[in-house]
N, C-alpha and C positions, 0 to 999 in steps of 0.2 A: 606318329602323330596326322600323316595322310588315314592311317586305317581309323584313326580316332574322327577324323571328320567326315568319311565316308561312312562309319558307325551311326553319326549324328544326323546324316543328311538322311539314312536311312528310317531312322526313326520318324524324321518330321515327316517323310514321304506317308509313310506307314499312320500316323495320326491324319494328316489329312486325308487319307483314304476311307480311314475308318470314321472320322466326321461326315465326309460328303456320301459313305455307305447310310449314315442312321439319317441324313437329310435328305436322300433319293428314298430311305426307307418311306420317312414321313410324307415324302411328297408323293408317291407312289400307294400310299395307301388307302385304302377303303376307309374312312374312319366312320368309328361307331362310336358317338358320345354318350357320356355317361356322367351326370354332375360337371358336366364341363371338360372332361378329360378324355380323350380318347382310348377306348378300353385295348387297342392293339399296339400303337404306338405309342402313349402317353403325353401325345400332342395336348397343350392347350387349348380349347376353343374357342376363335375369336369370334364374339357375336357384337357387330356392327351397330351404334347408338341409334336407336328408332325414334323420328320425330313422329308426335302425334298418333301415339299408341292408344288413343279414344276411340280411330278413323273418323275424326270428323271433318265433314264439308262444309264450312262456312258460306260458299257460295260469294264470297266477295264481302262479307259482312266486316264491318270494322268490330277491334277488339279494344277498347281504351284502357289503359293504365294512368291514373291518377298520379302522377310523383313528382320530386324534384327532378326535372330533366338535363338537366347539368352534371347529375351522376347517373344516371339512367339510360337516357338516350344516346345513342353513340351516334347518330345523327347530327346531334346537337354541335352545333360551333365552339360551345363552350365545355363541352363534357372533357373532365379532367383525368381521367382513367386511362390504362394501357390495354393494348391489345384492340384498338379503333377498327381498325378494317376488319379483323375476324368476327368484332361484336357488329360490327354493319353485316357483312354476309350471313351472320347467326342469323339475325332479324329478318334477311330477304328469305333465307331458308326455311326458317319457321311459316312465314307467311304462305309461301308457295305450298308446303306440307300441310296444311290447314286451308287452304284456298279464305285467307282474312288479309285485313287491311289492320296493321298494327298501330296504333296513335297512342304515342306518350305526350301528356297534357300535364300542363298545370293547375292544382286545385285553384276554383274561384276563389275571388275577392272574399266571400263570405263562406269560406272554408279552410281560409288561409294555414290555421293551426288548432291546436288546442280541442276545447270542449266545443267552438263552431265545426269544427271538420268530423268529430264524434257526430253532432246530430244532423250534419249535412248527408252523412253516410246513412246513419239511421232512418232520415228521411228518405233518401232513395230507394234502399230494401223495400219501403212500401209500391215503388213505382213500378209500372210495368217496362218501362222503355227503360231500365239502367241494367238489364240484365247482365250485359257485356261490360259492364265497366269491374274494375282490377284497382283494388286500393292499397296504395303504398301507405304502411301505416308503421306506427313506434308500437311497440306491445303493450305500454303503458293505458292502452286504451282497448284492449282485448275483452277484459270482462266484462266492461260496460255494455258492450255492441254485442255480447254474447248473450248477455241477459235479457238484450232488448231483442235477441232474436234477430237482429241484422244483418250476422253473418254465419257463415257455413263450417258445422264441424269436419274436421280433415282427419280426425284420429281421437278414436275412444282408447287411453291407455290401460282403461281396466280389462279392457275385451281385444285388445290389440287388433281392433278393426279400425276401418278407413278407408277413404283416398290414398291419403300418403302410403298406405302399407299395399294397397290394390296398385299403385303406378310406382312400387319400390322407391320411393322417395327415401333417403338417408333422415331418421330423425336426432337431431345433434341437439348438446347442451340447452343452445339458446333458443332452439324452436318452442322446447318446453315452457319458454317464459310466454309466450301464447296460448296458453292454457287457463284455462276457466273449471273448476274439479280434477277430472281425470282426462279431460277432453284439449285436444290442440285444436286452434282456430285460424294457426296461421305458419305462413310459408318463411322462414327466416333467411335472411341472405346477409345481414351484416351486423354484427355486434355496433354498439355506439361510439361515438369519440367524446371524448373531454370536449363539451360545447360552451362551458360558460366560465367566462373570464368575466378581469375587467379591462375597460376599452379607456384610451383618453385622447386627448388632444394636443397632438405632437407639437402644433401653431403656439400651443401655451408652453412647451417644454421647452421650444427653442427662444420663444419671447422673453422669457423670463429667467432664461439661463439656469435649470432645471433640469438632474441625472434622468437619462433614460431610464422607466420603472424597468422593461423588459430587460435592458442592458444588466443594470442592478440583479435582477433576477437569475442572469445567467451565471453573473458573478458569488451566486450565494450572497450578495447583501439584500433579499426581502424576506425577511422577518417580520414576524406580528409586530414587534418591538419598532424594528427601523420602517415597517409602513405608516404608524401613525404618527414617527417624526418626519417623516417627509409629507405628512399632510399638512403638520403642523407649520413647519417651514415654508413650503410652497403658499400654507393662506398668508403668511408675513408678507412674502413676497408678492404675493396678488392686493395685500392691501395697500400697497406702494400707489396702485391706480385710486385716484380720488374721483375719477369720474364713472368709473363702470366697476360694479359689482361682481367680481369672479368670483366662485366656490372651489375650493381646492377638493369637496368630496362630492358625491352623486352617485345615483342608482338605487333601485328599489332595496328597500328595506331589508326584504324577506331575503333578496338574492344577495348582498351584501353579507348579512349576518349568518347565513348557511354557508358562505364561500370561509368566511374567516373560520367558524366551528371547524368545517370538515379541512381545511387544510392545517388546524393545529391540532388535529389529531384526533377528534372527536365526530361522532355518528349519534344523531338527535332519533334515529331511531336503527337499533342496530337489526342488521338487515339476516345475519345469521340468526340468532333468537328469536327476529321479530319483535324486539323488548322495545319501547319506548324509553329516551333517555334526555329527555327535556330537562328535568332539574339536577343539576351537576353545576357546583361551584364556578370552578372554569368556564362555562359556559355562560353562566350569569355573568361574570367579570367582562364577557365580551361584549354581552347586549347593553352594560352599561359604558363601557367602553365608547362605545356608539352613539350612546343617549349623547356621553360629552359634547361630540362634535355639533349635534344640533346645539344643544347648549352654548357653542363657543360661537356658533353662525358661519360655520364650518362645511356643512351638509346642506346642498341645496336643496331646499323645503320643495319645489315643486318637481321631485323627482323620487320621492318615496315610492310612489305608487305607479309611475310611467317608466314605458319599456327604455323610451327615448324621450328624454325632457326637454322641454322649450329652451330652459338655461344651455343647457349641450349641444343642441341645434345654432345657436346663435352664439358660441363660442365662449361664453361666461362660464364654465362647470370643468373641471379639469377632468375626472374620474367620471364614467359610467358605468352601469352592471352591462352585460350584454352576449350575445353569443355570437357566431361564426357567421353563420348564416343571415346576420343584420347587414353587412357588407354589399351582399347581393340583392336585398328587399327591398322596393321602392315603397314601403310601408316602414322603414327605417330609415338606412344611410344614406340608399342608393338617389339621386337627385335630392338630397332634402339638406347634406353639410357638404361644406364648401372649404373646409381643411382636413388635413391628415389624420388618421386616426392609429395608433399603438394599441397592442394586445399583450397584454402580462397578466399572470396567474394571481390566485388570491395568495398571501404570503405565508410563508410555512412556518411552525411553531418556532418558538425563541429554543428551545430543546431539541437538538440536531437528534435525537434518538426516538422524537414522536413522528408515528407513520403520518402519513399526507394521503389525504380522505380525497376524493372529486364523486360528489354525488352525481348518479345518473340516472338512467329513464329506460334502461333494459333494451332492446333490440329493433333493429328496423327491417320490414320486411315486408309480406302482403297479405291481405284479406281476402273472401271473395264472398260474393251473393250467392243464399241458397238458393240454386235453381236446379230443377230436375229435366225438362224436357222443353227449352223454350227456342227462341227465334234459331231455325236450320236444325232443330234439335239441340241446341247447347245446354250444357248443365258444367256444375259447379266443378265437376273431375275434369272438363275437356279446359277449362281456365288456368288450375291447376297444372295440368301439364303441359299446357304453354309457358307457363312462368319456369316450372321446372328446366323445359326445354332449353329457356332464356339462358339460364343459370349454370346448365351443366357444365363441368367441365374448368370454366372458369374461377379463379382462383381467390379470393376474397383483396379486394384492395391492398396494398403494400403501402408501405409507409413511404416510397418515394412518391407513389401518385397522389398521397396526401399534402406530400410538403409541396408540389406543383400544384393542386387546387390552394394551398395556402398564399404560395406566389401570385395565383389569378387574382384572387379576392383581394387581397392586402397591396391596397395600390400607394404605400407611404414611400418616403425616399428610401435609397437603398439602405442607410446603414438600419434605420429603425423597422424597415421589413426587416431585416436580417435578426433583429434582436428579437423580433415580437414572432417569427417562425420558429427561431432559436426555441425560445421560451414555450412555446405550444408545442412544438416538437420534444421539447423537454418531459413535459407534463404526459403525453402521448406514452412515451416508452416507460415510465417510471411510477405513475401513479399508480393508487389503488382503488378501484370503484367502487362503489356500496350503491346497492338500487333503495335510494331514500324515496324518489318522488313516484314509484310504484306503490308503494305501502301508503307514503303521504294522499296521495291523489283515491285510493280507495277510500281512505278512510273520510277525506272531506267530500265525496259523494254520496256516500251515506249517513253522514252529519247534516250535509246541506241538500238534501235530496228535494227538496221546494223549491230550490233557490234556480236562478235559469244558468248559471255559471257557479257551480259547486268548486271548482277549486280554486276561485277569485274570491270566494268565501271563505275559502282555508286557513293555510298558513299563509298565505299574502295577504290576508287581511289583518288575521287574528293577531300578528307579529306586530302590526301597527301598533296594538295595545300597550305591547311594551314600554312607547316612548310616554306614555301617560300613565303607567301604572307606577305605585308608591310600593308595593310589594312585589315585584320579580316574581320571588322564589313562588310566593304563596297562587300567584296569576300559572307560571307555568305548571306547578303540581295538580293545579286543576285540570289544564291541558291534557296535562301527560295522563291523569285517571281516565279521562275522557277516551283521548286517543286509544290507550291502551284494554280499554275493554271493547271496543270496537274489533279490533286488530284479534282480541280472544277468540271472539265468537264467532268472527271469521274463517280461521284458521283453520277448521278444517274442511270449509267449501270450496275458500275462491286461492290461498295461495299452496304452494305445491314448493 
């Protein structure tokens, strides 16, 4: 036994010596690297990450990044993501490396979202004093901005050339959502979340003894039929109030019908085949069921085209369509409503085997002005280098970070906040997204090119005609043909 122990100790000592010999050999080796590996000892070369590959000296100039500061600027007190101190230091390091001052700034009032933001960026591209701007933007608007020559091309897939390759930026699948033809125009940093839900007045839920919709979702009791029964029963309770008319249903007609259609497992546009599918008997039934709510005077009439209706603000409407950013926007709920608001997804199909779809708009990322040699020698390449430096090595937002963000913005009483967040996170982890808005907005822009607000004259408005139509199938058939012709025409040019 003693000899065995001695043998084991000798072997361990020998292995340590061999290991130390390799270590010392690597330490003493005068390395000759080829393709990142030493030809003599095999050690992999450690290459420190380099800020400012472009060697730009900004001479203390400002670089303005237009964005939602609460999820971009680590110095914002409402920033909700992790690694705050590391990200603060990253900003400071980059400022020093480039000799610049980075300013994270909210978009102005006249460029808050959508088409207004598109027009604002396009107008800025014609100015000489906006070359230091970087724009956070949904990929949905890239095609229109690219065709207006308002943003810079970053990579040409057909020739494998461009700024992204020069800076050795990896091109992921979502970055290709920033394409127009074979050219990439954006730097993707985060794929979009499910964002469109039904919001509800918690005060009315409590006052009239109704069940919490989000809790029903979490219990698996929020199907299509159960949802319409809920609307019916809530209206019965509200009608007992003889002094104030309260509506059990509300929200924009386009959002509600789209949410119900998608939640029931149908796609108005098949994003995989790029096929318009407006005409479907089950989809038509959903439109008919929604029309019935108007006939019964259960749907607030002032809400069908309004992002936030007056009846909802005044506490006279139970449900309202909305997105999560409404909670922190002064143009929506902030400083406008004095009651608690809960969040519930659109109902599932009665058939538990049906897929649950969530229409989305692609990724979030950055686009850049097309500049070659501006103030202090500033170029598009420098701006892209700055964004790449900011995000290098930091993983995309985790589920816990996103949950913390929801905790911050939803200010309902504990049990309602918990049920709403659980319902949202359930969607976040289990839904199947499809790129509906990308395709619809492209077609709407082409069909309504003379309008100042093409999207607002697209599905958002023509879906309302269904309420007056005596032949829904015929109406949808006409629209389906119209949209399919446009998509077929642009397939080879815009959509990849």
